[in-house]
PyMOL Python script that loads the backbone (N, CA, C, O; Angstrom):
from pymol import cmd

cmd.read_pdbstr("""\
ATOM      1  N   MET A   1     -17.064 -12.792 -24.136  1.00  0.00           N
ATOM      2  CA  MET A   1     -16.471 -12.620 -22.788  1.00  0.00           C
ATOM      3  C   MET A   1     -17.409 -11.701 -22.091  1.00  0.00           C
ATOM      4  O   MET A   1     -18.089 -10.843 -22.653  1.00  0.00           O
ATOM      5  N   SER A   2     -17.386 -11.960 -20.805  1.00  0.00           N
ATOM      6  CA  SER A   2     -18.156 -11.102 -20.009  1.00  0.00           C
ATOM      7  C   SER A   2     -17.496  -9.702 -19.736  1.00  0.00           C
ATOM      8  O   SER A   2     -16.271  -9.595 -19.778  1.00  0.00           O
ATOM      9  N   GLU A   3     -18.286  -8.659 -19.465  1.00  0.00           N
ATOM     10  CA  GLU A   3     -17.822  -7.377 -19.038  1.00  0.00           C
ATOM     11  C   GLU A   3     -16.838  -7.423 -17.969  1.00  0.00           C
ATOM     12  O   GLU A   3     -15.795  -6.782 -18.094  1.00  0.00           O
ATOM     13  N   ALA A   4     -17.078  -8.149 -16.882  1.00  0.00           N
ATOM     14  CA  ALA A   4     -16.225  -8.216 -15.773  1.00  0.00           C
ATOM     15  C   ALA A   4     -14.803  -8.665 -16.184  1.00  0.00           C
ATOM     16  O   ALA A   4     -13.795  -8.130 -15.722  1.00  0.00           O
ATOM     17  N   LEU A   5     -14.780  -9.640 -17.044  1.00  0.00           N
ATOM     18  CA  LEU A   5     -13.395 -10.234 -17.430  1.00  0.00           C
ATOM     19  C   LEU A   5     -12.806  -9.300 -18.336  1.00  0.00           C
ATOM     20  O   LEU A   5     -11.583  -9.161 -18.322  1.00  0.00           O
ATOM     21  N   GLU A   6     -13.660  -8.510 -19.276  1.00  0.00           N
ATOM     22  CA  GLU A   6     -12.968  -7.504 -20.139  1.00  0.00           C
ATOM     23  C   GLU A   6     -12.438  -6.353 -19.335  1.00  0.00           C
ATOM     24  O   GLU A   6     -11.435  -5.766 -19.739  1.00  0.00           O
ATOM     25  N   ARG A   7     -13.028  -5.993 -18.242  1.00  0.00           N
ATOM     26  CA  ARG A   7     -12.448  -4.874 -17.259  1.00  0.00           C
ATOM     27  C   ARG A   7     -11.139  -5.381 -16.666  1.00  0.00           C
ATOM     28  O   ARG A   7     -10.153  -4.645 -16.626  1.00  0.00           O
ATOM     29  N   VAL A   8     -11.119  -6.766 -16.154  1.00  0.00           N
ATOM     30  CA  VAL A   8     -10.000  -7.333 -15.542  1.00  0.00           C
ATOM     31  C   VAL A   8      -8.879  -7.171 -16.603  1.00  0.00           C
ATOM     32  O   VAL A   8      -7.887  -6.485 -16.361  1.00  0.00           O
ATOM     33  N   ILE A   9      -9.043  -7.766 -17.693  1.00  0.00           N
ATOM     34  CA  ILE A   9      -8.052  -7.742 -18.660  1.00  0.00           C
ATOM     35  C   ILE A   9      -7.490  -6.362 -19.044  1.00  0.00           C
ATOM     36  O   ILE A   9      -6.280  -6.138 -19.075  1.00  0.00           O
ATOM     37  N   ALA A  10      -8.458  -5.427 -19.341  1.00  0.00           N
ATOM     38  CA  ALA A  10      -8.137  -4.031 -19.547  1.00  0.00           C
ATOM     39  C   ALA A  10      -7.248  -3.374 -18.399  1.00  0.00           C
ATOM     40  O   ALA A  10      -6.369  -2.550 -18.650  1.00  0.00           O
ATOM     41  N   ASP A  11      -7.542  -3.792 -17.194  1.00  0.00           N
ATOM     42  CA  ASP A  11      -6.984  -3.198 -15.970  1.00  0.00           C
ATOM     43  C   ASP A  11      -5.442  -3.790 -16.061  1.00  0.00           C
ATOM     44  O   ASP A  11      -4.491  -3.028 -15.890  1.00  0.00           O
ATOM     45  N   GLN A  12      -5.277  -5.033 -16.310  1.00  0.00           N
ATOM     46  CA  GLN A  12      -4.116  -5.748 -16.309  1.00  0.00           C
ATOM     47  C   GLN A  12      -3.344  -5.247 -17.436  1.00  0.00           C
ATOM     48  O   GLN A  12      -2.121  -5.135 -17.353  1.00  0.00           O
ATOM     49  N   GLN A  13      -4.020  -4.928 -18.530  1.00  0.00           N
ATOM     50  CA  GLN A  13      -3.001  -4.421 -19.682  1.00  0.00           C
ATOM     51  C   GLN A  13      -2.548  -3.007 -19.438  1.00  0.00           C
ATOM     52  O   GLN A  13      -1.511  -2.580 -19.945  1.00  0.00           O
ATOM     53  N   LYS A  14      -3.347  -2.257 -18.636  1.00  0.00           N
ATOM     54  CA  LYS A  14      -2.933  -0.916 -18.271  1.00  0.00           C
ATOM     55  C   LYS A  14      -1.846  -1.118 -17.299  1.00  0.00           C
ATOM     56  O   LYS A  14      -0.834  -0.447 -17.500  1.00  0.00           O
ATOM     57  N   GLN A  15      -1.853  -1.825 -16.394  1.00  0.00           N
ATOM     58  CA  GLN A  15      -0.744  -2.118 -15.513  1.00  0.00           C
ATOM     59  C   GLN A  15       0.665  -2.468 -16.236  1.00  0.00           C
ATOM     60  O   GLN A  15       1.729  -1.896 -15.997  1.00  0.00           O
ATOM     61  N   ILE A  16       0.469  -3.501 -17.150  1.00  0.00           N
ATOM     62  CA  ILE A  16       1.572  -3.853 -18.016  1.00  0.00           C
ATOM     63  C   ILE A  16       2.048  -2.741 -18.552  1.00  0.00           C
ATOM     64  O   ILE A  16       3.219  -2.427 -18.337  1.00  0.00           O
ATOM     65  N   ASP A  17       1.272  -2.006 -19.291  1.00  0.00           N
ATOM     66  CA  ASP A  17       1.730  -0.830 -20.207  1.00  0.00           C
ATOM     67  C   ASP A  17       2.379   0.142 -19.478  1.00  0.00           C
ATOM     68  O   ASP A  17       3.249   0.819 -20.025  1.00  0.00           O
ATOM     69  N   SER A  18       1.991   0.363 -17.966  1.00  0.00           N
ATOM     70  CA  SER A  18       2.608   1.475 -17.070  1.00  0.00           C
ATOM     71  C   SER A  18       3.999   0.761 -16.685  1.00  0.00           C
ATOM     72  O   SER A  18       4.985   1.495 -16.751  1.00  0.00           O
ATOM     73  N   LEU A  19       4.195  -0.475 -16.321  1.00  0.00           N
ATOM     74  CA  LEU A  19       5.335  -1.013 -15.992  1.00  0.00           C
ATOM     75  C   LEU A  19       6.407  -1.115 -16.994  1.00  0.00           C
ATOM     76  O   LEU A  19       7.594  -1.038 -16.677  1.00  0.00           O
ATOM     77  N   MET A  20       5.920  -1.324 -18.440  1.00  0.00           N
ATOM     78  CA  MET A  20       6.817  -1.207 -19.522  1.00  0.00           C
ATOM     79  C   MET A  20       7.310   0.210 -19.707  1.00  0.00           C
ATOM     80  O   MET A  20       8.493   0.417 -19.976  1.00  0.00           O
ATOM     81  N   ALA A  21       6.384   1.251 -19.563  1.00  0.00           N
ATOM     82  CA  ALA A  21       6.974   2.513 -19.784  1.00  0.00           C
ATOM     83  C   ALA A  21       8.025   2.949 -18.721  1.00  0.00           C
ATOM     84  O   ALA A  21       8.987   3.686 -18.938  1.00  0.00           O
ATOM     85  N   ARG A  22       7.646   2.307 -17.405  1.00  0.00           N
ATOM     86  CA  ARG A  22       8.602   2.858 -16.504  1.00  0.00           C
ATOM     87  C   ARG A  22      10.051   2.094 -16.628  1.00  0.00           C
ATOM     88  O   ARG A  22      11.109   2.640 -16.313  1.00  0.00           O
ATOM     89  N   ASP A  23       9.953   0.796 -17.115  1.00  0.00           N
ATOM     90  CA  ASP A  23      11.200   0.169 -17.499  1.00  0.00           C
ATOM     91  C   ASP A  23      11.968   0.806 -18.521  1.00  0.00           C
ATOM     92  O   ASP A  23      13.188   0.872 -18.372  1.00  0.00           O
ATOM     93  N   LYS A  24      11.427   1.282 -19.537  1.00  0.00           N
ATOM     94  CA  LYS A  24      11.967   2.083 -20.665  1.00  0.00           C
ATOM     95  C   LYS A  24      12.573   3.368 -20.049  1.00  0.00           C
ATOM     96  O   LYS A  24      13.719   3.662 -20.389  1.00  0.00           O
ATOM     97  N   ALA A  25      11.912   4.160 -19.175  1.00  0.00           N
ATOM     98  CA  ALA A  25      12.439   5.283 -18.709  1.00  0.00           C
ATOM     99  C   ALA A  25      13.583   4.973 -17.732  1.00  0.00           C
ATOM    100  O   ALA A  25      14.572   5.700 -17.648  1.00  0.00           O
ATOM    101  N   ASN A  26      13.422   3.950 -17.053  1.00  0.00           N
ATOM    102  CA  ASN A  26      14.694   3.616 -16.185  1.00  0.00           C
ATOM    103  C   ASN A  26      15.862   3.254 -17.034  1.00  0.00           C
ATOM    104  O   ASN A  26      16.983   3.656 -16.722  1.00  0.00           O
ATOM    105  N   LEU A  27      15.659   2.493 -18.124  1.00  0.00           N
ATOM    106  CA  LEU A  27      16.818   2.042 -19.012  1.00  0.00           C
ATOM    107  C   LEU A  27      17.244   3.381 -19.674  1.00  0.00           C
ATOM    108  O   LEU A  27      18.464   3.537 -19.719  1.00  0.00           O
ATOM    109  N   GLU A  28      16.642   4.174 -20.090  1.00  0.00           N
ATOM    110  CA  GLU A  28      17.092   5.549 -20.760  1.00  0.00           C
ATOM    111  C   GLU A  28      17.869   6.327 -19.555  1.00  0.00           C
ATOM    112  O   GLU A  28      18.952   6.855 -19.808  1.00  0.00           O
ATOM    113  N   ALA A  29      17.437   6.381 -18.532  1.00  0.00           N
ATOM    114  CA  ALA A  29      18.120   7.249 -17.399  1.00  0.00           C
ATOM    115  C   ALA A  29      19.537   6.478 -17.012  1.00  0.00           C
ATOM    116  O   ALA A  29      20.556   7.128 -16.777  1.00  0.00           O
ATOM    117  N   TRP A  30      19.505   5.084 -16.971  1.00  0.00           N
ATOM    118  CA  TRP A  30      20.711   4.360 -16.749  1.00  0.00           C
ATOM    119  C   TRP A  30      21.753   4.516 -17.941  1.00  0.00           C
ATOM    120  O   TRP A  30      22.968   4.531 -17.743  1.00  0.00           O
ATOM    121  N   VAL A  31      21.195   4.624 -19.141  1.00  0.00           N
ATOM    122  CA  VAL A  31      22.180   4.835 -20.315  1.00  0.00           C
ATOM    123  C   VAL A  31      22.770   6.131 -20.234  1.00  0.00           C
ATOM    124  O   VAL A  31      23.968   6.315 -20.450  1.00  0.00           O
ATOM    125  N   ARG A  32      21.830   7.190 -19.877  1.00  0.00           N
ATOM    126  CA  ARG A  32      22.451   8.702 -19.751  1.00  0.00           C
ATOM    127  C   ARG A  32      23.375   8.642 -18.574  1.00  0.00           C
ATOM    128  O   ARG A  32      24.440   9.235 -18.745  1.00  0.00           O
ATOM    129  N   GLU A  33      23.208   8.074 -17.454  1.00  0.00           N
ATOM    130  CA  GLU A  33      24.046   8.269 -16.291  1.00  0.00           C
ATOM    131  C   GLU A  33      25.294   7.464 -16.565  1.00  0.00           C
ATOM    132  O   GLU A  33      26.356   7.860 -16.084  1.00  0.00           O
ATOM    133  N   ASN A  34      25.249   6.247 -17.378  1.00  0.00           N
ATOM    134  CA  ASN A  34      26.469   5.642 -17.636  1.00  0.00           C
ATOM    135  C   ASN A  34      27.367   6.368 -18.654  1.00  0.00           C
ATOM    136  O   ASN A  34      28.576   6.147 -18.715  1.00  0.00           O
ATOM    137  N   ALA A  35      26.726   7.248 -19.452  1.00  0.00           N
ATOM    138  CA  ALA A  35      27.579   8.011 -20.555  1.00  0.00           C
ATOM    139  C   ALA A  35      28.157   9.097 -19.600  1.00  0.00           C
ATOM    140  O   ALA A  35      29.301   9.451 -19.882  1.00  0.00           O
ATOM    141  N   LYS A  36      27.608   9.658 -18.582  1.00  0.00           N
ATOM    142  CA  LYS A  36      28.288  10.705 -17.727  1.00  0.00           C
ATOM    143  C   LYS A  36      29.580  10.051 -17.119  1.00  0.00           C
ATOM    144  O   LYS A  36      30.681  10.602 -17.133  1.00  0.00           O
ATOM    145  N   ARG A  37      29.335   8.876 -16.611  1.00  0.00           N
ATOM    146  CA  ARG A  37      30.449   8.224 -16.018  1.00  0.00           C
ATOM    147  C   ARG A  37      31.606   7.994 -16.873  1.00  0.00           C
ATOM    148  O   ARG A  37      32.758   8.224 -16.504  1.00  0.00           O
ATOM    149  N   GLU A  38      31.286   7.532 -18.029  1.00  0.00           N
ATOM    150  CA  GLU A  38      32.320   7.220 -18.962  1.00  0.00           C
ATOM    151  C   GLU A  38      33.143   8.530 -19.374  1.00  0.00           C
ATOM    152  O   GLU A  38      34.371   8.558 -19.448  1.00  0.00           O
ATOM    153  N   ARG A  39      32.305   9.593 -19.627  1.00  0.00           N
ATOM    154  CA  ARG A  39      32.980  10.887 -19.838  1.00  0.00           C
ATOM    155  C   ARG A  39      33.920  11.181 -18.969  1.00  0.00           C
ATOM    156  O   ARG A  39      35.057  11.483 -19.332  1.00  0.00           O
ATOM    157  N   VAL A  40      33.510  11.119 -17.584  1.00  0.00           N
ATOM    158  CA  VAL A  40      34.423  11.349 -16.476  1.00  0.00           C
ATOM    159  C   VAL A  40      35.578  10.475 -16.429  1.00  0.00           C
ATOM    160  O   VAL A  40      36.658  10.936 -16.061  1.00  0.00           O
ATOM    161  N   ALA A  41      35.461   9.288 -16.757  1.00  0.00           N
ATOM    162  CA  ALA A  41      36.514   8.315 -16.668  1.00  0.00           C
ATOM    163  C   ALA A  41      37.588   8.617 -17.754  1.00  0.00           C
ATOM    164  O   ALA A  41      38.796   8.527 -17.535  1.00  0.00           O
ATOM    165  N   LEU A  42      37.024   8.993 -18.977  1.00  0.00           N
ATOM    166  CA  LEU A  42      37.892   9.254 -20.132  1.00  0.00           C
ATOM    167  C   LEU A  42      38.707  10.573 -19.959  1.00  0.00           C
ATOM    168  O   LEU A  42      39.866  10.708 -20.352  1.00  0.00           O
ATOM    169  N   ALA A  43      37.956  11.552 -19.311  1.00  0.00           N
ATOM    170  CA  ALA A  43      38.566  12.901 -18.953  1.00  0.00           C
ATOM    171  C   ALA A  43      39.630  12.569 -17.853  1.00  0.00           C
ATOM    172  O   ALA A  43      40.720  13.141 -17.869  1.00  0.00           O
ATOM    173  N   ALA A  44      39.300  11.613 -16.869  1.00  0.00           N
ATOM    174  CA  ALA A  44      40.443  11.558 -16.002  1.00  0.00           C
ATOM    175  C   ALA A  44      41.673  10.735 -16.528  1.00  0.00           C
ATOM    176  O   ALA A  44      42.817  11.018 -16.173  1.00  0.00           O
ATOM    177  N   PHE A  45      41.417   9.810 -17.301  1.00  0.00           N
ATOM    178  CA  PHE A  45      42.606   9.259 -18.041  1.00  0.00           C
ATOM    179  C   PHE A  45      43.486  10.269 -18.856  1.00  0.00           C
ATOM    180  O   PHE A  45      44.716  10.231 -18.882  1.00  0.00           O
ATOM    181  N   GLY A  46      42.686  11.194 -19.530  1.00  0.00           N
ATOM    182  CA  GLY A  46      43.204  12.362 -20.196  1.00  0.00           C
ATOM    183  C   GLY A  46      44.146  13.097 -19.410  1.00  0.00           C
ATOM    184  O   GLY A  46      45.255  13.378 -19.864  1.00  0.00           O
ATOM    185  N   VAL A  47      43.727  13.473 -18.098  1.00  0.00           N
ATOM    186  CA  VAL A  47      44.590  14.136 -17.087  1.00  0.00           C
ATOM    187  C   VAL A  47      45.724  13.341 -16.727  1.00  0.00           C
ATOM    188  O   VAL A  47      46.835  13.853 -16.582  1.00  0.00           O
ATOM    189  N   LEU A  48      45.501  12.090 -16.570  1.00  0.00           N
ATOM    190  CA  LEU A  48      46.677  11.066 -16.067  1.00  0.00           C
ATOM    191  C   LEU A  48      47.712  10.957 -17.100  1.00  0.00           C
ATOM    192  O   LEU A  48      48.905  10.848 -16.816  1.00  0.00           O
ATOM    193  N   SER A  49      47.228  10.986 -18.377  1.00  0.00           N
ATOM    194  CA  SER A  49      48.256  10.957 -19.468  1.00  0.00           C
ATOM    195  C   SER A  49      48.820  12.234 -19.910  1.00  0.00           C
ATOM    196  O   SER A  49      49.868  12.226 -20.555  1.00  0.00           O
ATOM    197  N   ASN A  50      48.215  13.350 -19.619  1.00  0.00           N
ATOM    198  CA  ASN A  50      48.703  14.709 -19.883  1.00  0.00           C
ATOM    199  C   ASN A  50      48.558  15.576 -18.686  1.00  0.00           C
ATOM    200  O   ASN A  50      47.737  16.493 -18.670  1.00  0.00           O
ATOM    201  N   PRO A  51      49.296  15.321 -17.737  1.00  0.00           N
ATOM    202  CA  PRO A  51      49.054  16.080 -16.376  1.00  0.00           C
ATOM    203  C   PRO A  51      49.146  17.683 -16.410  1.00  0.00           C
ATOM    204  O   PRO A  51      48.569  18.442 -15.631  1.00  0.00           O
ATOM    205  N   GLU A  52      49.983  18.037 -17.464  1.00  0.00           N
ATOM    206  CA  GLU A  52      50.341  19.483 -17.682  1.00  0.00           C
ATOM    207  C   GLU A  52      49.369  20.293 -18.601  1.00  0.00           C
ATOM    208  O   GLU A  52      49.479  21.504 -18.797  1.00  0.00           O
ATOM    209  N   SER A  53      48.359  19.450 -19.169  1.00  0.00           N
ATOM    210  CA  SER A  53      47.510  19.913 -20.198  1.00  0.00           C
ATOM    211  C   SER A  53      46.368  20.659 -19.510  1.00  0.00           C
ATOM    212  O   SER A  53      45.570  19.955 -18.891  1.00  0.00           O
ATOM    213  N   PRO A  54      46.176  21.948 -19.526  1.00  0.00           N
ATOM    214  CA  PRO A  54      44.988  22.726 -19.000  1.00  0.00           C
ATOM    215  C   PRO A  54      43.583  22.315 -19.763  1.00  0.00           C
ATOM    216  O   PRO A  54      42.518  22.496 -19.172  1.00  0.00           O
ATOM    217  N   GLU A  55      43.609  21.799 -20.996  1.00  0.00           N
ATOM    218  CA  GLU A  55      42.760  21.398 -21.730  1.00  0.00           C
ATOM    219  C   GLU A  55      42.111  20.241 -21.086  1.00  0.00           C
ATOM    220  O   GLU A  55      40.890  20.221 -20.933  1.00  0.00           O
ATOM    221  N   CYS A  56      42.861  19.292 -20.707  1.00  0.00           N
ATOM    222  CA  CYS A  56      42.541  17.977 -20.244  1.00  0.00           C
ATOM    223  C   CYS A  56      41.802  18.262 -18.649  1.00  0.00           C
ATOM    224  O   CYS A  56      40.769  17.712 -18.269  1.00  0.00           O
ATOM    225  N   HIS A  57      42.480  19.090 -17.988  1.00  0.00           N
ATOM    226  CA  HIS A  57      41.987  19.474 -16.743  1.00  0.00           C
ATOM    227  C   HIS A  57      40.631  20.028 -16.731  1.00  0.00           C
ATOM    228  O   HIS A  57      39.816  19.687 -15.874  1.00  0.00           O
ATOM    229  N   PHE A  58      40.318  21.019 -17.817  1.00  0.00           N
ATOM    230  CA  PHE A  58      39.110  21.708 -18.099  1.00  0.00           C
ATOM    231  C   PHE A  58      38.167  20.760 -18.488  1.00  0.00           C
ATOM    232  O   PHE A  58      37.028  20.932 -18.055  1.00  0.00           O
ATOM    233  N   GLU A  59      38.397  19.703 -19.277  1.00  0.00           N
ATOM    234  CA  GLU A  59      37.472  18.762 -19.920  1.00  0.00           C
ATOM    235  C   GLU A  59      37.009  17.888 -18.640  1.00  0.00           C
ATOM    236  O   GLU A  59      35.819  17.591 -18.538  1.00  0.00           O
ATOM    237  N   LEU A  60      37.915  17.489 -17.693  1.00  0.00           N
ATOM    238  CA  LEU A  60      37.505  16.894 -16.491  1.00  0.00           C
ATOM    239  C   LEU A  60      36.706  17.539 -15.769  1.00  0.00           C
ATOM    240  O   LEU A  60      35.703  16.967 -15.343  1.00  0.00           O
ATOM    241  N   LYS A  61      36.961  18.889 -15.460  1.00  0.00           N
ATOM    242  CA  LYS A  61      35.984  19.668 -14.774  1.00  0.00           C
ATOM    243  C   LYS A  61      34.645  19.790 -15.422  1.00  0.00           C
ATOM    244  O   LYS A  61      33.613  19.750 -14.752  1.00  0.00           O
ATOM    245  N   ARG A  62      34.649  19.923 -16.580  1.00  0.00           N
ATOM    246  CA  ARG A  62      33.360  19.987 -17.356  1.00  0.00           C
ATOM    247  C   ARG A  62      32.553  18.697 -17.102  1.00  0.00           C
ATOM    248  O   ARG A  62      31.396  18.711 -16.682  1.00  0.00           O
ATOM    249  N   ALA A  63      33.254  17.578 -17.390  1.00  0.00           N
ATOM    250  CA  ALA A  63      32.663  16.163 -17.184  1.00  0.00           C
ATOM    251  C   ALA A  63      32.062  16.014 -15.785  1.00  0.00           C
ATOM    252  O   ALA A  63      30.913  15.602 -15.624  1.00  0.00           O
ATOM    253  N   VAL A  64      32.859  16.355 -14.791  1.00  0.00           N
ATOM    254  CA  VAL A  64      32.333  16.184 -13.420  1.00  0.00           C
ATOM    255  C   VAL A  64      31.103  17.162 -13.214  1.00  0.00           C
ATOM    256  O   VAL A  64      30.129  16.756 -12.580  1.00  0.00           O
ATOM    257  N   MET A  65      31.128  18.343 -13.697  1.00  0.00           N
ATOM    258  CA  MET A  65      30.018  19.259 -13.535  1.00  0.00           C
ATOM    259  C   MET A  65      28.855  18.726 -14.182  1.00  0.00           C
ATOM    260  O   MET A  65      27.777  18.713 -13.589  1.00  0.00           O
ATOM    261  N   ALA A  66      28.981  18.280 -15.361  1.00  0.00           N
ATOM    262  CA  ALA A  66      27.832  17.487 -16.188  1.00  0.00           C
ATOM    263  C   ALA A  66      27.166  16.407 -15.494  1.00  0.00           C
ATOM    264  O   ALA A  66      25.982  16.111 -15.661  1.00  0.00           O
ATOM    265  N   TRP A  67      28.065  15.764 -14.619  1.00  0.00           N
ATOM    266  CA  TRP A  67      27.581  14.697 -13.835  1.00  0.00           C
ATOM    267  C   TRP A  67      26.843  15.154 -12.589  1.00  0.00           C
ATOM    268  O   TRP A  67      26.330  14.372 -11.789  1.00  0.00           O
ATOM    269  N   GLY A  68      26.825  16.445 -12.484  1.00  0.00           N
ATOM    270  CA  GLY A  68      26.038  16.996 -11.249  1.00  0.00           C
ATOM    271  C   GLY A  68      26.680  17.465 -10.114  1.00  0.00           C
ATOM    272  O   GLY A  68      26.083  17.726  -9.070  1.00  0.00           O
ATOM    273  N   TYR A  69      28.239  17.617 -10.327  1.00  0.00           N
ATOM    274  CA  TYR A  69      28.958  18.090  -9.124  1.00  0.00           C
ATOM    275  C   TYR A  69      29.169  19.544  -9.215  1.00  0.00           C
ATOM    276  O   TYR A  69      29.344  20.068 -10.315  1.00  0.00           O
ATOM    277  N   CYS A  70      29.163  20.255  -8.078  1.00  0.00           N
ATOM    278  CA  CYS A  70      29.425  21.674  -8.103  1.00  0.00           C
ATOM    279  C   CYS A  70      30.882  21.831  -7.823  1.00  0.00           C
ATOM    280  O   CYS A  70      31.363  21.241  -6.856  1.00  0.00           O
ATOM    281  N   PRO A  71      31.697  22.658  -8.672  1.00  0.00           N
ATOM    282  CA  PRO A  71      33.008  22.821  -8.475  1.00  0.00           C
ATOM    283  C   PRO A  71      33.336  23.596  -7.205  1.00  0.00           C
ATOM    284  O   PRO A  71      34.433  23.491  -6.658  1.00  0.00           O
ATOM    285  N   THR A  72      32.392  24.350  -6.766  1.00  0.00           N
ATOM    286  CA  THR A  72      32.612  25.106  -5.457  1.00  0.00           C
ATOM    287  C   THR A  72      32.620  24.296  -4.231  1.00  0.00           C
ATOM    288  O   THR A  72      33.600  24.223  -3.491  1.00  0.00           O
ATOM    289  N   CYS A  73      31.397  23.628  -4.013  1.00  0.00           N
ATOM    290  CA  CYS A  73      31.314  22.911  -2.771  1.00  0.00           C
ATOM    291  C   CYS A  73      31.709  21.494  -2.925  1.00  0.00           C
ATOM    292  O   CYS A  73      31.864  20.781  -1.934  1.00  0.00           O
ATOM    293  N   GLU A  74      31.885  21.041  -4.185  1.00  0.00           N
ATOM    294  CA  GLU A  74      32.358  19.651  -4.473  1.00  0.00           C
ATOM    295  C   GLU A  74      31.255  18.446  -4.077  1.00  0.00           C
ATOM    296  O   GLU A  74      31.561  17.309  -3.719  1.00  0.00           O
ATOM    297  N   CYS A  75      30.118  18.894  -4.206  1.00  0.00           N
ATOM    298  CA  CYS A  75      28.848  18.127  -3.760  1.00  0.00           C
ATOM    299  C   CYS A  75      27.958  18.025  -4.859  1.00  0.00           C
ATOM    300  O   CYS A  75      27.913  18.829  -5.790  1.00  0.00           O
ATOM    301  N   SER A  76      27.140  16.855  -4.706  1.00  0.00           N
ATOM    302  CA  SER A  76      26.129  16.701  -5.689  1.00  0.00           C
ATOM    303  C   SER A  76      24.919  16.198  -4.856  1.00  0.00           C
ATOM    304  O   SER A  76      25.034  15.168  -4.192  1.00  0.00           O
ATOM    305  N   PRO A  77      23.784  16.891  -4.879  1.00  0.00           N
ATOM    306  CA  PRO A  77      23.507  18.224  -5.484  1.00  0.00           C
ATOM    307  C   PRO A  77      24.391  19.299  -4.706  1.00  0.00           C
ATOM    308  O   PRO A  77      24.992  19.081  -3.654  1.00  0.00           O
ATOM    309  N   CYS A  78      24.361  20.526  -5.427  1.00  0.00           N
ATOM    310  CA  CYS A  78      25.085  21.443  -4.737  1.00  0.00           C
ATOM    311  C   CYS A  78      24.516  22.018  -3.333  1.00  0.00           C
ATOM    312  O   CYS A  78      23.329  22.245  -3.096  1.00  0.00           O
ATOM    313  N   GLU A  79      25.582  22.202  -2.473  1.00  0.00           N
ATOM    314  CA  GLU A  79      25.101  22.538  -1.066  1.00  0.00           C
ATOM    315  C   GLU A  79      25.554  24.047  -0.839  1.00  0.00           C
ATOM    316  O   GLU A  79      25.417  24.573   0.265  1.00  0.00           O
ATOM    317  N   CYS A  80      26.011  24.612  -1.748  1.00  0.00           N
ATOM    318  CA  CYS A  80      26.531  26.124  -1.584  1.00  0.00           C
ATOM    319  C   CYS A  80      25.383  27.013  -0.954  1.00  0.00           C
ATOM    320  O   CYS A  80      25.692  27.829  -0.085  1.00  0.00           O
ATOM    321  N   ASP A  81      24.128  26.888  -1.343  1.00  0.00           N
ATOM    322  CA  ASP A  81      23.071  27.760  -0.873  1.00  0.00           C
ATOM    323  C   ASP A  81      22.568  27.404   0.603  1.00  0.00           C
ATOM    324  O   ASP A  81      21.672  28.077   1.111  1.00  0.00           O
ATOM    325  N   TYR A  82      23.180  26.295   1.309  1.00  0.00           N
ATOM    326  CA  TYR A  82      22.690  25.726   2.470  1.00  0.00           C
ATOM    327  C   TYR A  82      23.587  26.254   3.633  1.00  0.00           C
ATOM    328  O   TYR A  82      23.516  25.811   4.779  1.00  0.00           O
ATOM    329  N   ASP A  83      24.424  27.223   3.239  1.00  0.00           N
ATOM    330  CA  ASP A  83      25.275  27.697   4.216  1.00  0.00           C
ATOM    331  C   ASP A  83      24.728  28.560   5.316  1.00  0.00           C
ATOM    332  O   ASP A  83      25.477  28.989   6.194  1.00  0.00           O
TER     333      ASP A  83
END
""", "prot")
cmd.dss("prot")
cmd.show_as("cartoon", "prot")
cmd.util.cbc("prot")
cmd.orient("prot")
């Protein structure tokens, strides 16, 4: 094979490797985000099933905070410092 062809192949392989790494990172991020949503949903159903339970309310608050929401300003990302 010629050197030019080898360079083209190497460049294409580098691009493929980069796209595959990005795809893997995106999938991992999606899985993490989906787990946070599921935690919030389960905690919300816990509150609906046990509306008087402070533990269920606390778990829902923790799940929402883990999802990135501020309990003070109720925003994600937090906007408390922008006042």
